[in-house]
C-alpha positions as CSV (number, residue, x, y, z in Angstrom):
1,X,32.1,124.1,-59.6
2,X,32.9,127.8,-60.4
3,X,30.2,130.5,-60.0
4,X,30.1,133.8,-62.4
5,X,30.9,136.4,-59.7
6,X,31.2,139.6,-61.3
7,X,32.3,141.9,-58.5
8,X,35.6,141.2,-55.7
9,X,36.3,138.1,-57.2
10,X,39.8,138.0,-54.6
11,X,37.3,138.4,-51.7
12,X,35.0,135.3,-53.0
13,X,38.3,133.2,-54.1
14,X,39.4,134.0,-50.1
15,X,35.9,133.3,-48.8
16,X,35.6,129.6,-51.0
17,X,39.5,129.0,-50.0
18,X,38.0,129.8,-46.3
19,X,36.0,126.6,-46.3
20,X,38.1,124.2,-48.4
21,X,36.4,124.5,-51.9
22,X,38.9,125.2,-54.6
23,X,38.6,128.0,-56.9
24,X,37.2,125.7,-60.6
25,X,37.7,127.1,-64.2
26,X,33.8,128.2,-65.7
27,X,32.3,125.6,-67.8
28,X,34.0,123.1,-66.8
29,X,30.2,121.1,-66.1
30,X,30.2,118.5,-68.3
31,X,27.4,115.6,-68.5
32,X,29.5,112.2,-68.3
33,X,27.8,111.2,-71.3
34,X,28.9,114.2,-73.4
35,X,32.5,114.6,-71.9
36,X,34.3,114.3,-74.9
37,X,32.1,116.8,-77.1
38,X,33.1,119.8,-78.1
39,X,30.8,123.0,-76.8
40,X,27.7,124.0,-78.4
41,X,27.1,127.4,-79.8
42,X,23.5,128.7,-80.5
43,X,24.7,129.5,-84.1
44,X,25.8,125.6,-83.9
45,X,22.2,124.4,-82.3
46,X,20.5,126.5,-84.9
47,X,22.4,125.4,-88.0
48,X,22.2,121.4,-87.0
49,X,18.1,122.4,-86.5
50,X,17.7,123.9,-89.8
51,X,19.3,120.9,-91.4
52,X,17.3,118.3,-89.8
53,X,14.2,119.8,-88.7
54,X,10.8,117.6,-89.3
55,X,8.7,121.0,-88.9
56,X,11.0,122.0,-92.2
57,X,11.5,118.9,-93.9
58,X,7.5,119.0,-95.6
59,X,8.2,122.2,-97.5
60,X,10.5,121.2,-100.0
61,X,7.7,118.5,-100.9
62,X,5.1,121.0,-100.9
63,X,7.4,123.0,-103.2
64,X,7.4,120.7,-105.4
65,X,3.6,119.8,-105.4
66,X,3.0,123.6,-106.1
67,X,5.2,123.6,-108.9
68,X,3.4,120.4,-110.4
69,X,0.3,122.3,-110.3
70,X,1.7,125.4,-111.5
71,X,2.5,123.0,-114.6
72,X,-0.5,121.7,-114.8
73,X,-2.2,125.3,-115.0
74,X,-0.3,126.4,-117.7
75,X,-1.2,123.3,-119.8
76,X,-4.1,124.1,-122.9
77,X,-7.7,122.2,-122.7
78,X,-6.6,118.7,-124.0
79,X,-8.2,118.1,-128.0
80,X,-10.9,115.7,-127.4
81,X,-11.7,112.7,-130.3
82,X,-15.6,112.0,-130.9
83,X,-17.6,108.7,-132.2
84,X,-21.3,108.8,-133.0
85,X,-23.3,106.1,-134.6
86,X,-26.6,106.8,-135.5
87,X,-29.7,104.5,-137.5
88,X,-28.1,101.5,-136.2
89,X,-29.4,97.8,-135.3
90,X,-33.2,99.9,-135.3
91,X,-36.0,98.1,-137.2
92,X,-37.1,98.2,-141.4
93,X,-34.5,100.3,-143.0
94,X,-32.7,100.7,-139.9
95,X,-31.8,97.1,-139.1
96,X,-28.2,96.4,-139.1
97,X,-26.2,99.2,-140.3
98,X,-27.3,99.3,-143.9
99,X,-29.0,102.9,-142.7
100,X,-26.7,103.9,-140.4
101,X,-24.3,107.2,-139.9
102,X,-21.3,107.2,-138.5
103,X,-19.1,110.3,-137.8
104,X,-15.8,110.6,-136.1
105,X,-14.8,114.4,-135.7
106,X,-12.0,116.4,-133.0
107,X,-13.2,119.2,-131.0
108,X,-11.1,121.8,-129.1
109,X,-12.0,124.3,-126.5
110,X,-10.3,127.9,-126.9
111,X,-10.3,129.7,-123.6
112,X,-10.9,133.6,-123.9
113,X,-10.2,136.2,-121.5
114,X,-5.9,134.8,-121.0
115,X,-8.0,132.6,-118.4
116,X,-4.4,130.0,-119.0
117,X,-2.2,133.0,-117.7
118,X,-4.6,133.9,-115.2
119,X,-4.4,130.3,-113.6
120,X,-1.1,129.7,-114.0
121,X,-0.2,133.3,-111.6
122,X,-3.0,131.9,-109.3
123,X,-1.0,128.9,-109.3
124,X,2.3,130.9,-108.6
125,X,0.8,132.9,-105.9
126,X,0.1,129.8,-104.3
127,X,4.0,128.9,-104.4
128,X,4.8,132.2,-102.7
129,X,2.6,131.7,-100.4
130,X,4.7,128.3,-100.0
131,X,7.5,129.9,-99.6
132,X,6.6,132.8,-97.2
133,X,4.7,130.1,-94.9
134,X,8.4,128.1,-94.9
135,X,10.0,131.4,-94.0
136,X,7.3,131.5,-90.9
137,X,8.5,128.0,-90.1
138,X,12.7,129.0,-90.2
139,X,12.0,131.8,-87.9
140,X,9.8,129.7,-85.4
141,X,12.2,127.1,-85.2
142,X,15.2,129.3,-84.5
143,X,13.4,131.2,-81.8
144,X,12.5,127.8,-80.4
145,X,15.8,126.8,-80.4
146,X,17.4,130.1,-78.9
147,X,14.4,129.6,-76.1
148,X,16.0,125.8,-75.6
149,X,19.2,126.8,-75.6
150,X,18.9,129.4,-73.2
151,X,17.5,127.4,-70.6
152,X,20.5,124.7,-71.1
153,X,22.8,127.6,-70.2
154,X,20.7,129.1,-67.3
155,X,20.4,125.1,-66.0
156,X,23.9,125.0,-66.3
157,X,24.4,128.3,-64.2
158,X,22.1,126.9,-61.8
159,X,23.6,123.2,-61.4
160,X,26.9,125.4,-60.4
161,X,25.7,127.4,-58.0
162,X,23.5,124.3,-56.2
163,X,26.8,122.7,-56.5
164,X,28.7,125.8,-54.6
165,X,25.6,125.4,-52.3
166,X,26.3,121.7,-51.4
167,X,30.1,122.1,-50.9
168,X,29.5,125.0,-48.3
169,X,27.0,123.4,-46.8
170,X,29.8,120.4,-46.5
171,X,32.4,122.9,-45.5
172,X,29.9,124.1,-43.1
173,X,29.0,120.6,-41.4
174,X,32.9,119.9,-40.9
175,X,33.7,123.3,-39.7
176,X,30.7,122.8,-36.8
177,X,31.5,119.4,-36.2
178,X,34.8,120.8,-35.4
179,X,33.6,123.4,-33.0
180,X,31.1,120.9,-31.5
181,X,33.9,118.4,-30.2
182,X,35.8,121.9,-29.1
183,X,32.4,122.3,-26.9
184,X,32.3,126.0,-29.0
185,X,28.8,125.0,-30.2
186,X,26.3,123.1,-29.2
187,X,25.2,119.9,-30.7
188,X,22.0,120.9,-32.4
189,X,23.9,123.2,-34.5
190,X,25.4,120.2,-35.8
191,X,22.0,118.5,-37.3
192,X,20.7,121.9,-38.6
193,X,23.9,121.6,-40.3
194,X,23.4,118.3,-41.7
195,X,20.0,118.9,-42.3
196,X,20.9,121.7,-44.5
197,X,24.0,119.7,-46.5
198,X,20.4,117.3,-47.1
199,X,18.5,119.5,-48.6
200,X,21.5,121.2,-50.5
201,X,22.1,117.6,-51.9
202,X,18.2,117.7,-52.9
203,X,18.4,120.5,-54.7
204,X,21.4,119.2,-56.7
205,X,20.0,116.5,-57.5
206,X,16.9,118.4,-58.7
207,X,19.2,120.9,-60.6
208,X,20.8,117.7,-62.6
209,X,18.0,116.8,-63.8
210,X,16.5,119.9,-64.7
211,X,19.6,120.3,-67.1
212,X,19.7,116.8,-68.4
213,X,15.7,117.1,-69.5
214,X,16.6,121.1,-71.1
215,X,19.4,119.2,-73.1
216,X,17.1,116.5,-74.0
217,X,14.3,119.2,-75.5
218,X,17.1,120.9,-77.2
219,X,18.6,118.0,-78.9
220,X,15.5,117.3,-80.1
221,X,15.4,120.4,-82.4
222,X,17.8,118.7,-84.8
223,X,16.1,114.9,-84.3
224,X,18.5,113.4,-82.1
225,X,17.0,110.9,-79.3
226,X,19.6,111.7,-76.9
227,X,22.0,114.4,-75.9
228,X,25.5,112.7,-75.9
229,X,26.4,114.3,-79.1
230,X,27.6,118.3,-77.8
231,X,29.1,119.0,-74.5
232,X,28.3,122.3,-72.6
233,X,26.6,124.8,-74.6
234,X,28.8,127.7,-74.5
235,X,26.4,130.9,-73.5
236,X,27.3,134.3,-71.5
237,X,23.9,134.4,-69.6
238,X,25.0,137.8,-67.7
239,X,26.4,139.3,-71.0
240,X,22.7,141.4,-71.2
241,X,20.6,141.9,-74.3
242,X,20.7,146.3,-75.4
243,X,17.2,147.7,-75.6
244,X,15.8,148.8,-79.7
245,X,13.5,152.1,-79.4
246,X,10.0,150.7,-79.9
247,X,9.4,152.7,-82.5
248,X,12.2,151.5,-84.9
249,X,10.9,147.8,-83.9
250,X,7.5,148.7,-84.7
251,X,8.7,149.9,-88.5
252,X,10.6,146.8,-88.4
253,X,6.9,144.7,-88.4
254,X,6.4,145.8,-91.3
255,X,9.2,143.7,-92.9
256,X,9.1,139.9,-90.7
257,X,7.9,137.3,-92.6
258,X,4.6,136.9,-90.2
259,X,3.3,140.4,-92.2
260,X,5.4,139.9,-95.9
261,X,3.1,137.0,-95.8
262,X,-0.3,138.8,-95.7
263,X,1.4,140.9,-98.9
264,X,1.9,137.6,-100.6
265,X,-1.4,136.1,-100.2
266,X,-2.8,139.5,-101.1
267,X,-1.0,138.8,-104.1
268,X,-2.8,135.6,-104.9
269,X,-6.4,137.2,-103.6
270,X,-6.0,139.3,-106.6
271,X,-4.6,136.8,-109.2
272,X,-7.5,134.5,-107.9
273,X,-9.9,137.5,-108.6
274,X,-8.7,138.0,-112.0
275,X,-9.2,134.5,-112.8
276,X,-12.6,134.5,-111.3
277,X,-13.3,137.8,-113.4
278,X,-11.9,135.9,-117.0
279,X,-14.1,132.7,-116.5
280,X,-17.2,135.1,-117.2
281,X,-16.3,134.8,-121.2
282,X,-17.8,131.8,-121.6
283,X,-15.0,129.3,-123.9
284,X,-15.4,128.4,-127.4
285,X,-15.7,124.5,-128.2
286,X,-15.0,124.0,-132.3
287,X,-15.6,120.7,-133.3
288,X,-14.8,119.0,-136.7
289,X,-14.6,115.9,-138.6
290,X,-16.1,113.3,-141.1
291,X,-19.3,111.5,-141.0
292,X,-20.2,107.9,-142.5
293,X,-23.2,107.2,-144.4
294,X,-23.3,103.4,-145.0
295,X,-26.6,103.8,-146.9
296,X,-25.0,105.5,-149.9
297,X,-21.5,104.9,-148.6
298,X,-21.2,108.4,-149.1
299,X,-18.8,110.6,-147.1
300,X,-19.3,114.5,-145.6
301,X,-17.8,116.9,-143.8
302,X,-19.1,118.4,-139.9
303,X,-18.4,120.9,-138.5
304,X,-19.5,123.2,-135.5
305,X,-19.4,125.3,-132.8
306,X,-20.8,125.6,-128.8
307,X,-20.2,128.2,-125.9
308,X,-22.3,128.0,-122.4
309,X,-24.8,131.0,-122.4
310,X,-25.2,133.3,-119.4
311,X,-21.3,132.6,-118.2
312,X,-21.3,135.9,-116.3
313,X,-24.2,134.9,-114.4
314,X,-22.6,131.6,-113.4
315,X,-19.5,133.2,-113.2
316,X,-20.5,135.8,-110.3
317,X,-20.5,133.7,-107.4
318,X,-16.8,132.8,-107.9
319,X,-16.1,136.7,-108.1
320,X,-17.7,137.5,-105.2
321,X,-16.5,135.1,-103.5
322,X,-13.1,136.1,-104.3
323,X,-13.5,139.6,-103.5
324,X,-14.7,138.8,-100.4
325,X,-11.7,136.8,-99.3
326,X,-9.9,139.9,-100.3
327,X,-11.1,142.2,-98.0
328,X,-11.1,140.0,-95.5
329,X,-7.5,139.2,-95.7
330,X,-6.9,143.3,-95.4
331,X,-9.2,143.4,-92.1
332,X,-7.2,140.3,-90.7
333,X,-4.0,142.1,-91.6
334,X,-5.2,145.3,-89.6
335,X,-5.9,143.2,-86.6
336,X,-3.0,141.3,-87.0
337,X,-1.0,144.9,-87.0
338,X,-2.6,145.8,-83.9
339,X,-2.3,143.0,-81.9
340,X,1.8,142.6,-82.8
341,X,2.3,146.4,-81.7
342,X,0.7,145.7,-78.4
343,X,2.5,142.7,-77.9
344,X,5.8,144.1,-78.7
345,X,5.2,146.9,-76.5
346,X,4.7,144.6,-73.2
347,X,8.0,142.5,-74.6
348,X,9.7,146.0,-74.5
349,X,8.7,146.8,-71.8
350,X,9.5,143.2,-70.0
351,X,13.1,143.3,-71.6
352,X,13.7,146.8,-69.6
353,X,12.6,145.7,-67.0
354,X,14.2,142.3,-66.9
355,X,17.6,144.1,-67.8
356,X,17.2,146.3,-65.1
357,X,16.4,144.0,-62.8
358,X,19.4,141.8,-63.6
359,X,21.8,145.2,-63.3
360,X,20.7,145.4,-60.1
361,X,21.1,142.2,-59.1
362,X,24.6,142.0,-60.7
363,X,25.9,145.4,-59.7
364,X,24.3,146.6,-56.5
365,X,22.5,143.5,-54.5
366,X,25.4,141.0,-55.0
367,X,28.3,143.1,-53.9
368,X,26.5,144.1,-51.0
369,X,25.1,140.4,-50.8
370,X,29.0,139.2,-50.9
371,X,30.2,141.8,-48.4
372,X,27.5,141.1,-45.8
373,X,28.7,137.6,-46.3
374,X,32.5,137.9,-45.5
375,X,31.9,140.0,-42.7
376,X,29.2,137.6,-41.2
377,X,31.3,134.6,-41.8
378,X,34.3,137.1,-39.8
379,X,32.2,137.4,-37.0
380,X,31.2,133.7,-36.9
381,X,34.7,132.5,-36.5
382,X,35.1,135.2,-33.8
383,X,32.2,134.0,-32.1
384,X,30.2,137.5,-32.1
385,X,27.4,135.8,-34.5
386,X,25.7,132.2,-34.2
387,X,24.7,129.6,-36.6
388,X,21.8,131.1,-37.9
389,X,23.0,134.4,-38.9
390,X,26.2,132.6,-40.5
391,X,23.8,130.0,-42.7
392,X,21.5,132.9,-43.4
393,X,23.7,134.9,-45.1
394,X,24.8,131.8,-47.1
395,X,21.3,131.4,-47.9
396,X,20.2,134.8,-49.4
397,X,23.6,135.3,-50.8
398,X,22.6,131.8,-53.0
399,X,19.3,133.4,-53.4
400,X,20.2,136.5,-54.5
401,X,23.0,134.6,-57.2
402,X,19.9,132.2,-58.0
403,X,17.6,135.5,-59.3
404,X,20.4,137.2,-61.1
405,X,20.8,133.7,-63.2
406,X,16.9,134.1,-64.0
407,X,16.7,137.3,-64.6
408,X,19.6,137.1,-67.1
409,X,17.8,134.3,-68.5
410,X,14.6,136.1,-68.9
411,X,15.8,138.5,-70.5
412,X,17.1,136.9,-73.4
413,X,13.9,135.0,-73.5
414,X,12.1,138.4,-74.3
415,X,14.8,139.3,-76.5
416,X,14.3,136.4,-78.6
417,X,10.6,136.8,-78.3
418,X,10.9,140.7,-79.7
419,X,12.8,139.7,-82.4
420,X,10.8,136.5,-83.4
421,X,8.1,139.1,-83.8
422,X,10.1,141.2,-85.5
423,X,11.3,139.0,-87.6
424,X,14.9,139.5,-87.4
425,X,16.2,136.7,-87.6
426,X,14.5,135.6,-90.6
427,X,18.2,136.1,-92.6
428,X,20.7,135.7,-90.5
429,X,19.1,132.3,-89.3
430,X,20.0,133.4,-85.4
431,X,18.7,136.1,-83.6
432,X,20.9,139.5,-83.6
433,X,21.2,140.3,-80.3
434,X,20.9,136.6,-78.5
435,X,23.8,135.4,-81.2
436,X,26.0,138.5,-80.0
437,X,25.5,137.7,-76.3
438,X,25.5,134.1,-76.7
439,X,28.2,133.4,-78.4
């Protein structure tokens, strides 16, 4: 399994050849159950997730539910038919139905103050809120797919590293065994080499388990119960993201779905205030019908109108509640903005540090460690250095490469969090910087 060496590839190839380790093509690690599947890109992973994500599947139902509520809000109050029987089944003249009076009437509530229009606006505002909630949920899903994708990419590099360490340890055992048999090294060095090989094999097994777990977690994002529907993930982990200016990122917070949600909910709260104020004008109920008088077998027209008293007084608590909710929303938005700016500043600083760490490891530390490893190997082959110096140089070289993998992965993860916070991937389905680096 090959490892990405940013510097001095010819020296590395010579080193591997000296230990009998053949150079291998990149990205050749395929889990056995997915060996025949094509590589998976981040955009493919996002597309799969957006199609089948359980977290997003609920929003079409919520949208249809709210559409039904809008339709219900647009309906005028239904007319009522009333039947009333008086002076029946009494005593004396009112025995039976002889003196009864029967009234049949139709009544209709007439809403005043544009109540129906206000009711529809409030219901449509709730639909807009659901749409913003869907955008926020989609943004979080995209960010989570990106996180898991990066973890898989990192685990692939880690398993490459552990396999290389195992091969180096195995070839070291072979070389030390040859030297012991030639009486050039003490037998204790062979025991140490075998112990190092055993530890390297354990680390390799652990790395394999980590990769299987991270692959399964990634596949779970689109509802798969196993990871046999994709091969390796295609990612250049060492293509580090670019850091945008903090002020520009801070300005983009206002256009993120999280803060657009506040604006949408504010419009809904305003509509609810107008609806509550419209309800202060009491509706009028008018009725008309016919009355039949059994005693004289006559009929007469009846009509009436009614209106609740003190409508403003009864509507005032609802008005006060709606206004308080609107004011609290402004306070929540202001608090969320301060918190988001603080989090964004921290993420930008962490990203800058992560990029610096990865660049130093890649461009400075790693070449020097490689040169030190080659010099130590040269001296060890000629008896100038002992076994401990040689194996320590190998361990340090592997440790630097592992630190580089971890630093690069952290840099990409910080970039994902920044784009999640600013909503940079809300319309692109994929975080822009991550899509550019992990393609």
